PDB file with SEQRES, HELIX, SHEET and CRYST1 records, atoms N, CA, C and O in Angstrom:
SEQRES   1 A   84  MET ILE GLN TYR LYS ILE VAL LEU SER LYS GLN ALA GLN          
SEQRES   2 A   84  LYS ASP LEU ASN ALA ILE PRO ASP PRO PHE LYS SER ASN          
SEQRES   3 A   84  ILE GLN SER LYS LEU LEU SER LEU GLU ASN GLY LEU SER          
SEQRES   4 A   84  ASN GLU VAL GLN ARG LEU ARG LYS PHE GLU TYR ASP TYR          
SEQRES   5 A   84  ARG LEU ARG VAL ASN ASP TYR ARG VAL LEU PHE ASN MET          
SEQRES   6 A   84  GLU GLU GLU ASN LEU ILE ILE ILE HIS ARG ILE LYS HIS          
SEQRES   7 A   84  ARG LYS GLU ALA TYR GLN                                      
HELIX    1 AA1 LYS A   10  ALA A   18  1                                   9    
HELIX    2 AA2 ASP A   21  LEU A   34  1                                  14    
SHEET    1 AA1 5 LYS A   5  LEU A   8  0                                        
SHEET    2 AA1 5 LEU A  70  HIS A  78  1                                        
SHEET    3 AA1 5 TYR A  59  GLU A  67 -1                                        
SHEET    4 AA1 5 TYR A  52  VAL A  56 -1                                        
SHEET    5 AA1 5 VAL A  42  ARG A  44 -1                                        
CRYST1    1.000    1.000    1.000  90.00  90.00  90.00 P 1           1          
ATOM      1  N   MET A   1      38.224-168.740-151.695  1.00  0.00           N  
ATOM      2  CA  MET A   1      38.655-168.144-150.449  1.00  0.00           C  
ATOM      3  C   MET A   1      40.116-167.714-150.566  1.00  0.00           C  
ATOM      4  O   MET A   1      40.950-168.449-151.095  1.00  0.00           O  
ATOM      5  N   ILE A   2      40.407-166.540-150.077  1.00  0.00           N  
ATOM      6  CA  ILE A   2      41.761-165.986-150.164  1.00  0.00           C  
ATOM      7  C   ILE A   2      42.654-166.620-149.104  1.00  0.00           C  
ATOM      8  O   ILE A   2      42.275-166.727-147.938  1.00  0.00           O  
ATOM      9  N   GLN A   3      43.827-167.033-149.519  1.00  0.00           N  
ATOM     10  CA  GLN A   3      44.847-167.539-148.610  1.00  0.00           C  
ATOM     11  C   GLN A   3      45.794-166.383-148.323  1.00  0.00           C  
ATOM     12  O   GLN A   3      46.373-165.821-149.253  1.00  0.00           O  
ATOM     13  N   TYR A   4      45.964-166.017-147.068  1.00  0.00           N  
ATOM     14  CA  TYR A   4      46.830-164.903-146.689  1.00  0.00           C  
ATOM     15  C   TYR A   4      48.230-165.397-146.351  1.00  0.00           C  
ATOM     16  O   TYR A   4      48.414-166.493-145.821  1.00  0.00           O  
ATOM     17  N   LYS A   5      49.210-164.561-146.672  1.00  0.00           N  
ATOM     18  CA  LYS A   5      50.585-164.837-146.273  1.00  0.00           C  
ATOM     19  C   LYS A   5      50.877-163.970-145.056  1.00  0.00           C  
ATOM     20  O   LYS A   5      50.621-162.766-145.077  1.00  0.00           O  
ATOM     21  N   ILE A   6      51.414-164.573-143.991  1.00  0.00           N  
ATOM     22  CA  ILE A   6      51.702-163.873-142.751  1.00  0.00           C  
ATOM     23  C   ILE A   6      53.206-163.613-142.683  1.00  0.00           C  
ATOM     24  O   ILE A   6      54.003-164.539-142.835  1.00  0.00           O  
ATOM     25  N   VAL A   7      53.598-162.354-142.453  1.00  0.00           N  
ATOM     26  CA  VAL A   7      54.998-161.979-142.316  1.00  0.00           C  
ATOM     27  C   VAL A   7      55.162-161.246-140.991  1.00  0.00           C  
ATOM     28  O   VAL A   7      54.423-160.304-140.705  1.00  0.00           O  
ATOM     29  N   LEU A   8      56.124-161.672-140.185  1.00  0.00           N  
ATOM     30  CA  LEU A   8      56.426-160.995-138.928  1.00  0.00           C  
ATOM     31  C   LEU A   8      57.581-160.032-139.144  1.00  0.00           C  
ATOM     32  O   LEU A   8      58.602-160.397-139.728  1.00  0.00           O  
ATOM     33  N   SER A   9      57.419-158.800-138.671  1.00  0.00           N  
ATOM     34  CA  SER A   9      58.525-157.847-138.714  1.00  0.00           C  
ATOM     35  C   SER A   9      59.574-158.280-137.695  1.00  0.00           C  
ATOM     36  O   SER A   9      59.309-159.140-136.855  1.00  0.00           O  
ATOM     37  N   LYS A  10      60.755-157.692-137.767  1.00  0.00           N  
ATOM     38  CA  LYS A  10      61.807-158.026-136.803  1.00  0.00           C  
ATOM     39  C   LYS A  10      61.345-157.717-135.389  1.00  0.00           C  
ATOM     40  O   LYS A  10      61.616-158.485-134.466  1.00  0.00           O  
ATOM     41  N   GLN A  11      60.652-156.600-135.210  1.00  0.00           N  
ATOM     42  CA  GLN A  11      60.168-156.216-133.888  1.00  0.00           C  
ATOM     43  C   GLN A  11      59.111-157.190-133.382  1.00  0.00           C  
ATOM     44  O   GLN A  11      59.105-157.531-132.199  1.00  0.00           O  
ATOM     45  N   ALA A  12      58.227-157.638-134.249  1.00  0.00           N  
ATOM     46  CA  ALA A  12      57.207-158.607-133.848  1.00  0.00           C  
ATOM     47  C   ALA A  12      57.850-159.932-133.458  1.00  0.00           C  
ATOM     48  O   ALA A  12      57.392-160.589-132.523  1.00  0.00           O  
ATOM     49  N   GLN A  13      58.897-160.330-134.159  1.00  0.00           N  
ATOM     50  CA  GLN A  13      59.603-161.565-133.806  1.00  0.00           C  
ATOM     51  C   GLN A  13      60.254-161.426-132.433  1.00  0.00           C  
ATOM     52  O   GLN A  13      60.233-162.369-131.642  1.00  0.00           O  
ATOM     53  N   LYS A  14      60.834-160.253-132.140  1.00  0.00           N  
ATOM     54  CA  LYS A  14      61.409-159.999-130.815  1.00  0.00           C  
ATOM     55  C   LYS A  14      60.329-160.058-129.745  1.00  0.00           C  
ATOM     56  O   LYS A  14      60.512-160.663-128.689  1.00  0.00           O  
ATOM     57  N   ASP A  15      59.191-159.415-130.039  1.00  0.00           N  
ATOM     58  CA  ASP A  15      58.075-159.427-129.093  1.00  0.00           C  
ATOM     59  C   ASP A  15      57.639-160.855-128.799  1.00  0.00           C  
ATOM     60  O   ASP A  15      57.418-161.215-127.643  1.00  0.00           O  
ATOM     61  N   LEU A  16      57.515-161.663-129.838  1.00  0.00           N  
ATOM     62  CA  LEU A  16      57.061-163.039-129.685  1.00  0.00           C  
ATOM     63  C   LEU A  16      58.057-163.864-128.873  1.00  0.00           C  
ATOM     64  O   LEU A  16      57.659-164.674-128.036  1.00  0.00           O  
ATOM     65  N   ASN A  17      59.336-163.660-129.118  1.00  0.00           N  
ATOM     66  CA  ASN A  17      60.365-164.410-128.389  1.00  0.00           C  
ATOM     67  C   ASN A  17      60.376-164.073-126.901  1.00  0.00           C  
ATOM     68  O   ASN A  17      60.787-164.901-126.088  1.00  0.00           O  
ATOM     69  N   ALA A  18      59.933-162.874-126.532  1.00  0.00           N  
ATOM     70  CA  ALA A  18      59.939-162.436-125.136  1.00  0.00           C  
ATOM     71  C   ALA A  18      58.716-162.923-124.354  1.00  0.00           C  
ATOM     72  O   ALA A  18      58.671-162.780-123.132  1.00  0.00           O  
ATOM     73  N   ILE A  19      57.739-163.488-125.035  1.00  0.00           N  
ATOM     74  CA  ILE A  19      56.498-163.924-124.386  1.00  0.00           C  
ATOM     75  C   ILE A  19      56.701-165.324-123.802  1.00  0.00           C  
ATOM     76  O   ILE A  19      57.313-166.177-124.445  1.00  0.00           O  
ATOM     77  N   PRO A  20      56.189-165.572-122.578  1.00  0.00           N  
ATOM     78  CA  PRO A  20      56.317-166.911-121.972  1.00  0.00           C  
ATOM     79  C   PRO A  20      55.668-167.996-122.840  1.00  0.00           C  
ATOM     80  O   PRO A  20      54.702-167.740-123.558  1.00  0.00           O  
ATOM     81  N   ASP A  21      56.222-169.211-122.757  1.00  0.00           N  
ATOM     82  CA  ASP A  21      55.842-170.317-123.644  1.00  0.00           C  
ATOM     83  C   ASP A  21      54.353-170.643-123.726  1.00  0.00           C  
ATOM     84  O   ASP A  21      53.852-170.789-124.841  1.00  0.00           O  
ATOM     85  N   PRO A  22      53.621-170.764-122.639  1.00  0.00           N  
ATOM     86  CA  PRO A  22      52.202-171.146-122.826  1.00  0.00           C  
ATOM     87  C   PRO A  22      51.431-170.126-123.673  1.00  0.00           C  
ATOM     88  O   PRO A  22      50.563-170.498-124.462  1.00  0.00           O  
ATOM     89  N   PHE A  23      51.750-168.863-123.505  1.00  0.00           N  
ATOM     90  CA  PHE A  23      51.075-167.819-124.280  1.00  0.00           C  
ATOM     91  C   PHE A  23      51.593-167.783-125.711  1.00  0.00           C  
ATOM     92  O   PHE A  23      50.840-167.547-126.655  1.00  0.00           O  
ATOM     93  N   LYS A  24      52.892-168.022-125.853  1.00  0.00           N  
ATOM     94  CA  LYS A  24      53.517-167.971-127.183  1.00  0.00           C  
ATOM     95  C   LYS A  24      52.899-168.992-128.127  1.00  0.00           C  
ATOM     96  O   LYS A  24      52.620-168.673-129.283  1.00  0.00           O  
ATOM     97  N   SER A  25      52.681-170.210-127.656  1.00  0.00           N  
ATOM     98  CA  SER A  25      52.119-171.238-128.535  1.00  0.00           C  
ATOM     99  C   SER A  25      50.685-170.898-128.923  1.00  0.00           C  
ATOM    100  O   SER A  25      50.268-171.181-130.046  1.00  0.00           O  
ATOM    101  N   ASN A  26      49.934-170.303-128.022  1.00  0.00           N  
ATOM    102  CA  ASN A  26      48.567-169.879-128.327  1.00  0.00           C  
ATOM    103  C   ASN A  26      48.574-168.777-129.389  1.00  0.00           C  
ATOM    104  O   ASN A  26      47.755-168.793-130.307  1.00  0.00           O  
ATOM    105  N   ILE A  27      49.492-167.825-129.265  1.00  0.00           N  
ATOM    106  CA  ILE A  27      49.610-166.731-130.238  1.00  0.00           C  
ATOM    107  C   ILE A  27      49.999-167.295-131.606  1.00  0.00           C  
ATOM    108  O   ILE A  27      49.445-166.891-132.628  1.00  0.00           O  
ATOM    109  N   GLN A  28      50.942-168.217-131.622  1.00  0.00           N  
ATOM    110  CA  GLN A  28      51.383-168.809-132.888  1.00  0.00           C  
ATOM    111  C   GLN A  28      50.250-169.537-133.597  1.00  0.00           C  
ATOM    112  O   GLN A  28      50.134-169.466-134.820  1.00  0.00           O  
ATOM    113  N   SER A  29      49.418-170.233-132.840  1.00  0.00           N  
ATOM    114  CA  SER A  29      48.296-170.930-133.483  1.00  0.00           C  
ATOM    115  C   SER A  29      47.274-169.936-134.028  1.00  0.00           C  
ATOM    116  O   SER A  29      46.678-170.178-135.078  1.00  0.00           O  
ATOM    117  N   LYS A  30      47.066-168.826-133.330  1.00  0.00           N  
ATOM    118  CA  LYS A  30      46.147-167.796-133.835  1.00  0.00           C  
ATOM    119  C   LYS A  30      46.707-167.144-135.097  1.00  0.00           C  
ATOM    120  O   LYS A  30      45.954-166.820-136.016  1.00  0.00           O  
ATOM    121  N   LEU A  31      48.023-166.951-135.145  1.00  0.00           N  
ATOM    122  CA  LEU A  31      48.644-166.375-136.339  1.00  0.00           C  
ATOM    123  C   LEU A  31      48.469-167.318-137.532  1.00  0.00           C  
ATOM    124  O   LEU A  31      48.202-166.869-138.646  1.00  0.00           O  
ATOM    125  N   LEU A  32      48.619-168.604-137.302  1.00  0.00           N  
ATOM    126  CA  LEU A  32      48.414-169.570-138.383  1.00  0.00           C  
ATOM    127  C   LEU A  32      46.968-169.564-138.867  1.00  0.00           C  
ATOM    128  O   LEU A  32      46.703-169.760-140.053  1.00  0.00           O  
ATOM    129  N   SER A  33      46.037-169.340-137.949  1.00  0.00           N  
ATOM    130  CA  SER A  33      44.627-169.310-138.357  1.00  0.00           C  
ATOM    131  C   SER A  33      44.314-168.075-139.207  1.00  0.00           C  
ATOM    132  O   SER A  33      43.340-168.076-139.959  1.00  0.00           O  
ATOM    133  N   LEU A  34      45.133-167.019-139.096  1.00  0.00           N  
ATOM    134  CA  LEU A  34      44.939-165.836-139.939  1.00  0.00           C  
ATOM    135  C   LEU A  34      45.167-166.145-141.417  1.00  0.00           C  
ATOM    136  O   LEU A  34      44.631-165.452-142.282  1.00  0.00           O  
ATOM    137  N   GLU A  35      45.949-167.169-141.711  1.00  0.00           N  
ATOM    138  CA  GLU A  35      46.215-167.530-143.107  1.00  0.00           C  
ATOM    139  C   GLU A  35      44.933-167.877-143.847  1.00  0.00           C  
ATOM    140  O   GLU A  35      44.854-167.723-145.066  1.00  0.00           O  
ATOM    141  N   ASN A  36      43.941-168.340-143.123  1.00  0.00           N  
ATOM    142  CA  ASN A  36      42.675-168.731-143.738  1.00  0.00           C  
ATOM    143  C   ASN A  36      41.664-167.593-143.800  1.00  0.00           C  
ATOM    144  O   ASN A  36      40.540-167.793-144.262  1.00  0.00           O  
ATOM    145  N   GLY A  37      42.038-166.423-143.350  1.00  0.00           N  
ATOM    146  CA  GLY A  37      41.143-165.273-143.412  1.00  0.00           C  
ATOM    147  C   GLY A  37      40.972-164.616-142.055  1.00  0.00           C  
ATOM    148  O   GLY A  37      41.306-165.188-141.017  1.00  0.00           O  
ATOM    149  N   LEU A  38      40.448-163.411-142.087  1.00  0.00           N  
ATOM    150  CA  LEU A  38      40.246-162.657-140.866  1.00  0.00           C  
ATOM    151  C   LEU A  38      39.008-163.185-140.149  1.00  0.00           C  
ATOM    152  O   LEU A  38      37.932-163.297-140.738  1.00  0.00           O  
ATOM    153  N   SER A  39      39.176-163.503-138.887  1.00  0.00           N  
ATOM    154  CA  SER A  39      38.057-164.027-138.109  1.00  0.00           C  
ATOM    155  C   SER A  39      37.319-162.873-137.433  1.00  0.00           C  
ATOM    156  O   SER A  39      37.691-161.709-137.579  1.00  0.00           O  
ATOM    157  N   ASN A  40      36.283-163.212-136.703  1.00  0.00           N  
ATOM    158  CA  ASN A  40      35.539-162.183-135.985  1.00  0.00           C  
ATOM    159  C   ASN A  40      36.307-161.677-134.767  1.00  0.00           C  
ATOM    160  O   ASN A  40      35.870-160.730-134.113  1.00  0.00           O  
ATOM    161  N   GLU A  41      37.449-162.297-134.454  1.00  0.00           N  
ATOM    162  CA  GLU A  41      38.299-161.827-133.367  1.00  0.00           C  
ATOM    163  C   GLU A  41      39.153-160.631-133.785  1.00  0.00           C  
ATOM    164  O   GLU A  41      39.724-159.952-132.931  1.00  0.00           O  
ATOM    165  N   VAL A  42      39.245-160.371-135.068  1.00  0.00           N  
ATOM    166  CA  VAL A  42      40.037-159.262-135.593  1.00  0.00           C  
ATOM    167  C   VAL A  42      39.173-158.017-135.628  1.00  0.00           C  
ATOM    168  O   VAL A  42      38.034-158.046-136.095  1.00  0.00           O  
ATOM    169  N   GLN A  43      39.729-156.921-135.126  1.00  0.00           N  
ATOM    170  CA  GLN A  43      39.014-155.648-135.190  1.00  0.00           C  
ATOM    171  C   GLN A  43      39.857-154.619-135.910  1.00  0.00           C  
ATOM    172  O   GLN A  43      41.082-154.592-135.786  1.00  0.00           O  
ATOM    173  N   ARG A  44      39.186-153.782-136.655  1.00  0.00           N  
ATOM    174  CA  ARG A  44      39.856-152.678-137.331  1.00  0.00           C  
ATOM    175  C   ARG A  44      40.033-151.551-136.322  1.00  0.00           C  
ATOM    176  O   ARG A  44      39.109-151.230-135.575  1.00  0.00           O  
ATOM    177  N   LEU A  45      41.212-150.957-136.301  1.00  0.00           N  
ATOM    178  CA  LEU A  45      41.509-149.859-135.383  1.00  0.00           C  
ATOM    179  C   LEU A  45      41.380-148.537-136.104  1.00  0.00           C  
ATOM    180  O   LEU A  45      41.680-148.432-137.294  1.00  0.00           O  
ATOM    181  N   ARG A  46      40.939-147.543-135.387  1.00  0.00           N  
ATOM    182  CA  ARG A  46      40.814-146.189-135.948  1.00  0.00           C  
ATOM    183  C   ARG A  46      41.787-145.262-135.248  1.00  0.00           C  
ATOM    184  O   ARG A  46      42.018-145.373-134.044  1.00  0.00           O  
ATOM    185  N   LYS A  47      42.351-144.351-136.015  1.00  0.00           N  
ATOM    186  CA  LYS A  47      43.250-143.328-135.475  1.00  0.00           C  
ATOM    187  C   LYS A  47      44.383-143.957-134.678  1.00  0.00           C  
ATOM    188  O   LYS A  47      44.711-143.505-133.581  1.00  0.00           O  
ATOM    189  N   PHE A  48      44.975-144.997-135.238  1.00  0.00           N  
ATOM    190  CA  PHE A  48      46.082-145.676-134.582  1.00  0.00           C  
ATOM    191  C   PHE A  48      47.106-146.042-135.640  1.00  0.00           C  
ATOM    192  O   PHE A  48      46.790-146.114-136.828  1.00  0.00           O  
ATOM    193  N   GLU A  49      48.313-146.267-135.209  1.00  0.00           N  
ATOM    194  CA  GLU A  49      49.423-146.549-136.113  1.00  0.00           C  
ATOM    195  C   GLU A  49      49.190-147.797-136.978  1.00  0.00           C  
ATOM    196  O   GLU A  49      49.603-147.840-138.137  1.00  0.00           O  
ATOM    197  N   TYR A  50      48.533-148.801-136.409  1.00  0.00           N  
ATOM    198  CA  TYR A  50      48.271-150.042-137.137  1.00  0.00           C  
ATOM    199  C   TYR A  50      46.786-150.160-137.439  1.00  0.00           C  
ATOM    200  O   TYR A  50      45.953-149.605-136.721  1.00  0.00           O  
ATOM    201  N   ASP A  51      46.457-150.881-138.498  1.00  0.00           N  
ATOM    202  CA  ASP A  51      45.066-150.936-138.973  1.00  0.00           C  
ATOM    203  C   ASP A  51      44.200-151.969-138.264  1.00  0.00           C  
ATOM    204  O   ASP A  51      42.992-151.776-138.126  1.00  0.00           O  
ATOM    205  N   TYR A  52      44.806-153.066-137.812  1.00  0.00           N  
ATOM    206  CA  TYR A  52      44.024-154.160-137.243  1.00  0.00           C  
ATOM    207  C   TYR A  52      44.667-154.670-135.961  1.00  0.00           C  
ATOM    208  O   TYR A  52      45.857-154.473-135.713  1.00  0.00           O  
ATOM    209  N   ARG A  53      43.838-155.334-135.151  1.00  0.00           N  
ATOM    210  CA  ARG A  53      44.350-156.010-133.977  1.00  0.00           C  
ATOM    211  C   ARG A  53      43.612-157.325-133.774  1.00  0.00           C  
ATOM    212  O   ARG A  53      42.422-157.457-134.061  1.00  0.00           O  
ATOM    213  N   LEU A  54      44.365-158.286-133.270  1.00  0.00           N  
ATOM    214  CA  LEU A  54      43.836-159.598-132.941  1.00  0.00           C  
ATOM    215  C   LEU A  54      44.074-159.823-131.454  1.00  0.00           C  
ATOM    216  O   LEU A  54      45.198-159.684-130.972  1.00  0.00           O  
ATOM    217  N   ARG A  55      43.023-160.167-130.734  1.00  0.00           N  
ATOM    218  CA  ARG A  55      43.145-160.466-129.309  1.00  0.00           C  
ATOM    219  C   ARG A  55      43.508-161.919-129.124  1.00  0.00           C  
ATOM    220  O   ARG A  55      42.882-162.810-129.699  1.00  0.00           O  
ATOM    221  N   VAL A  56      44.536-162.153-128.309  1.00  0.00           N  
ATOM    222  CA  VAL A  56      44.907-163.506-127.916  1.00  0.00           C  
ATOM    223  C   VAL A  56      45.179-163.454-126.412  1.00  0.00           C  
ATOM    224  O   VAL A  56      46.260-163.053-125.983  1.00  0.00           O  
ATOM    225  N   ASN A  57      44.204-163.857-125.629  1.00  0.00           N  
ATOM    226  CA  ASN A  57      44.267-163.766-124.172  1.00  0.00           C  
ATOM    227  C   ASN A  57      44.578-162.323-123.766  1.00  0.00           C  
ATOM    228  O   ASN A  57      43.826-161.413-124.117  1.00  0.00           O  
ATOM    229  N   ASP A  58      45.671-162.100-123.033  1.00  0.00           N  
ATOM    230  CA  ASP A  58      46.028-160.746-122.595  1.00  0.00           C  
ATOM    231  C   ASP A  58      46.956-160.046-123.584  1.00  0.00           C  
ATOM    232  O   ASP A  58      47.469-158.967-123.287  1.00  0.00           O  
ATOM    233  N   TYR A  59      47.176-160.638-124.740  1.00  0.00           N  
ATOM    234  CA  TYR A  59      48.091-160.067-125.727  1.00  0.00           C  
ATOM    235  C   TYR A  59      47.325-159.554-126.936  1.00  0.00           C  
ATOM    236  O   TYR A  59      46.237-160.032-127.257  1.00  0.00           O  
ATOM    237  N   ARG A  60      47.922-158.568-127.599  1.00  0.00           N  
ATOM    238  CA  ARG A  60      47.347-157.987-128.800  1.00  0.00           C  
ATOM    239  C   ARG A  60      48.355-158.099-129.936  1.00  0.00           C  
ATOM    240  O   ARG A  60      49.519-157.723-129.796  1.00  0.00           O  
ATOM    241  N   VAL A  61      47.887-158.622-131.055  1.00  0.00           N  
ATOM    242  CA  VAL A  61      48.694-158.727-132.261  1.00  0.00           C  
ATOM    243  C   VAL A  61      48.261-157.570-133.156  1.00  0.00           C  
ATOM    244  O   VAL A  61      47.110-157.515-133.591  1.00  0.00           O  
ATOM    245  N   LEU A  62      49.178-156.649-133.431  1.00  0.00           N  
ATOM    246  CA  LEU A  62      48.881-155.449-134.209  1.00  0.00           C  
ATOM    247  C   LEU A  62      49.466-155.609-135.610  1.00  0.00           C  
ATOM    248  O   LEU A  62      50.652-155.901-135.769  1.00  0.00           O  
ATOM    249  N   PHE A  63      48.622-155.415-136.619  1.00  0.00           N  
ATOM    250  CA  PHE A  63      49.092-155.688-137.978  1.00  0.00           C  
ATOM    251  C   PHE A  63      48.395-154.804-139.009  1.00  0.00           C  
ATOM    252  O   PHE A  63      47.378-154.166-138.737  1.00  0.00           O  
ATOM    253  N   ASN A  64      48.982-154.796-140.194  1.00  0.00           N  
ATOM    254  CA  ASN A  64      48.430-154.114-141.367  1.00  0.00           C  
ATOM    255  C   ASN A  64      48.306-155.125-142.496  1.00  0.00           C  
ATOM    256  O   ASN A  64      49.012-156.133-142.534  1.00  0.00           O  
ATOM    257  N   MET A  65      47.395-154.834-143.411  1.00  0.00           N  
ATOM    258  CA  MET A  65      47.299-155.615-144.642  1.00  0.00           C  
ATOM    259  C   MET A  65      47.911-154.761-145.745  1.00  0.00           C  
ATOM    260  O   MET A  65      47.373-153.713-146.101  1.00  0.00           O  
ATOM    261  N   GLU A  66      49.032-155.214-146.278  1.00  0.00           N  
ATOM    262  CA  GLU A  66      49.778-154.426-147.253  1.00  0.00           C  
ATOM    263  C   GLU A  66      49.254-154.628-148.671  1.00  0.00           C  
ATOM    264  O   GLU A  66      49.176-153.679-149.451  1.00  0.00           O  
ATOM    265  N   GLU A  67      48.904-155.839-148.993  1.00  0.00           N  
ATOM    266  CA  GLU A  67      48.376-156.158-150.314  1.00  0.00           C  
ATOM    267  C   GLU A  67      47.106-156.962-150.110  1.00  0.00           C  
ATOM    268  O   GLU A  67      46.662-157.169-148.981  1.00  0.00           O  
ATOM    269  N   GLU A  68      46.546-157.397-151.174  1.00  0.00           N  
ATOM    270  CA  GLU A  68      45.305-158.172-151.104  1.00  0.00           C  
ATOM    271  C   GLU A  68      45.448-159.429-150.250  1.00  0.00           C  
ATOM    272  O   GLU A  68      44.498-159.839-149.584  1.00  0.00           O  
ATOM    273  N   ASN A  69      46.639-160.043-150.268  1.00  0.00           N  
ATOM    274  CA  ASN A  69      46.798-161.310-149.551  1.00  0.00           C  
ATOM    275  C   ASN A  69      48.020-161.342-148.636  1.00  0.00           C  
ATOM    276  O   ASN A  69      48.530-162.422-148.338  1.00  0.00           O  
ATOM    277  N   LEU A  70      48.499-160.186-148.187  1.00  0.00           N  
ATOM    278  CA  LEU A  70      49.688-160.116-147.339  1.00  0.00           C  
ATOM    279  C   LEU A  70      49.360-159.410-146.030  1.00  0.00           C  
ATOM    280  O   LEU A  70      48.900-158.268-146.029  1.00  0.00           O  
ATOM    281  N   ILE A  71      49.600-160.096-144.920  1.00  0.00           N  
ATOM    282  CA  ILE A  71      49.411-159.518-143.591  1.00  0.00           C  
ATOM    283  C   ILE A  71      50.784-159.368-142.960  1.00  0.00           C  
ATOM    284  O   ILE A  71      51.533-160.338-142.850  1.00  0.00           O  
ATOM    285  N   ILE A  72      51.114-158.141-142.543  1.00  0.00           N  
ATOM    286  CA  ILE A  72      52.387-157.891-141.879  1.00  0.00           C  
ATOM    287  C   ILE A  72      52.119-157.624-140.404  1.00  0.00           C  
ATOM    288  O   ILE A  72      51.466-156.645-140.044  1.00  0.00           O  
ATOM    289  N   ILE A  73      52.636-158.512-139.556  1.00  0.00           N  
ATOM    290  CA  ILE A  73      52.505-158.374-138.111  1.00  0.00           C  
ATOM    291  C   ILE A  73      53.604-157.416-137.655  1.00  0.00           C  
ATOM    292  O   ILE A  73      54.788-157.679-137.867  1.00  0.00           O  
ATOM    293  N   HIS A  74      53.212-156.305-137.028  1.00  0.00           N  
ATOM    294  CA  HIS A  74      54.195-155.309-136.595  1.00  0.00           C  
ATOM    295  C   HIS A  74      54.563-155.439-135.127  1.00  0.00           C  
ATOM    296  O   HIS A  74      55.736-155.315-134.775  1.00  0.00           O  
ATOM    297  N   ARG A  75      53.592-155.686-134.270  1.00  0.00           N  
ATOM    298  CA  ARG A  75      53.854-155.778-132.829  1.00  0.00           C  
ATOM    299  C   ARG A  75      52.981-156.860-132.208  1.00  0.00           C  
ATOM    300  O   ARG A  75      51.873-157.130-132.670  1.00  0.00           O  
ATOM    301  N   ILE A  76      53.506-157.473-131.151  1.00  0.00           N  
ATOM    302  CA  ILE A  76      52.749-158.399-130.312  1.00  0.00           C  
ATOM    303  C   ILE A  76      53.039-157.971-128.881  1.00  0.00           C  
ATOM    304  O   ILE A  76      54.121-158.227-128.353  1.00  0.00           O  
ATOM    305  N   LYS A  77      52.070-157.322-128.263  1.00  0.00           N  
ATOM    306  CA  LYS A  77      52.290-156.704-126.960  1.00  0.00           C  
ATOM    307  C   LYS A  77      51.205-157.114-125.972  1.00  0.00           C  
ATOM    308  O   LYS A  77      50.099-157.491-126.358  1.00  0.00           O  
ATOM    309  N   HIS A  78      51.548-157.030-124.683  1.00  0.00           N  
ATOM    310  CA  HIS A  78      50.562-157.225-123.634  1.00  0.00           C  
ATOM    311  C   HIS A  78      49.533-156.112-123.753  1.00  0.00           C  
ATOM    312  O   HIS A  78      49.866-155.006-124.180  1.00  0.00           O  
ATOM    313  N   ARG A  79      48.308-156.383-123.386  1.00  0.00           N  
ATOM    314  CA  ARG A  79      47.226-155.408-123.592  1.00  0.00           C  
ATOM    315  C   ARG A  79      47.479-154.093-122.869  1.00  0.00           C  
ATOM    316  O   ARG A  79      47.005-153.049-123.317  1.00  0.00           O  
ATOM    317  N   LYS A  80      48.219-154.117-121.758  1.00  0.00           N  
ATOM    318  CA  LYS A  80      48.515-152.883-121.022  1.00  0.00           C  
ATOM    319  C   LYS A  80      49.458-151.980-121.794  1.00  0.00           C  
ATOM    320  O   LYS A  80      49.448-150.764-121.601  1.00  0.00           O  
ATOM    321  N   GLU A  81      50.270-152.555-122.663  1.00  0.00           N  
ATOM    322  CA  GLU A  81      51.288-151.798-123.385  1.00  0.00           C  
ATOM    323  C   GLU A  81      50.951-151.598-124.862  1.00  0.00           C  
ATOM    324  O   GLU A  81      51.605-150.806-125.541  1.00  0.00           O  
ATOM    325  N   ALA A  82      49.963-152.287-125.355  1.00  0.00           N  
ATOM    326  CA  ALA A  82      49.729-152.347-126.804  1.00  0.00           C  
ATOM    327  C   ALA A  82      49.342-151.008-127.435  1.00  0.00           C  
ATOM    328  O   ALA A  82      49.720-150.738-128.575  1.00  0.00           O  
ATOM    329  N   TYR A  83      48.617-150.190-126.734  1.00  0.00           N  
ATOM    330  CA  TYR A  83      48.067-148.988-127.377  1.00  0.00           C  
ATOM    331  C   TYR A  83      48.764-147.700-126.922  1.00  0.00           C  
ATOM    332  O   TYR A  83      48.231-146.606-127.103  1.00  0.00           O  
ATOM    333  N   GLN A  84      49.926-147.833-126.345  1.00  0.00           N  
ATOM    334  CA  GLN A  84      50.650-146.643-125.873  1.00  0.00           C  
ATOM    335  C   GLN A  84      51.536-146.080-126.953  1.00  0.00           C  
ATOM    336  O   GLN A  84      52.218-145.079-126.732  1.00  0.00           O  
TER     337      GLN A  84                                                      
END                                                                             
């Protein structure tokens, strides 16, 4: 089984810091679970700036896979703002 390395961009770190605590801890645990592989909660996006998205309550984690085992988190946004 492939072990993934998760890297947050500066913008994703800013996004995460701006999220209220109860939601932030839930997002962080979902990000840690990505290290063990992509779950069925991850969907591939078409015709969008980022390749994948992970739903965490009302938030969307937008990311790309750069290498075989590297996931780069680009944005963490509320669902109303995520796809604009």
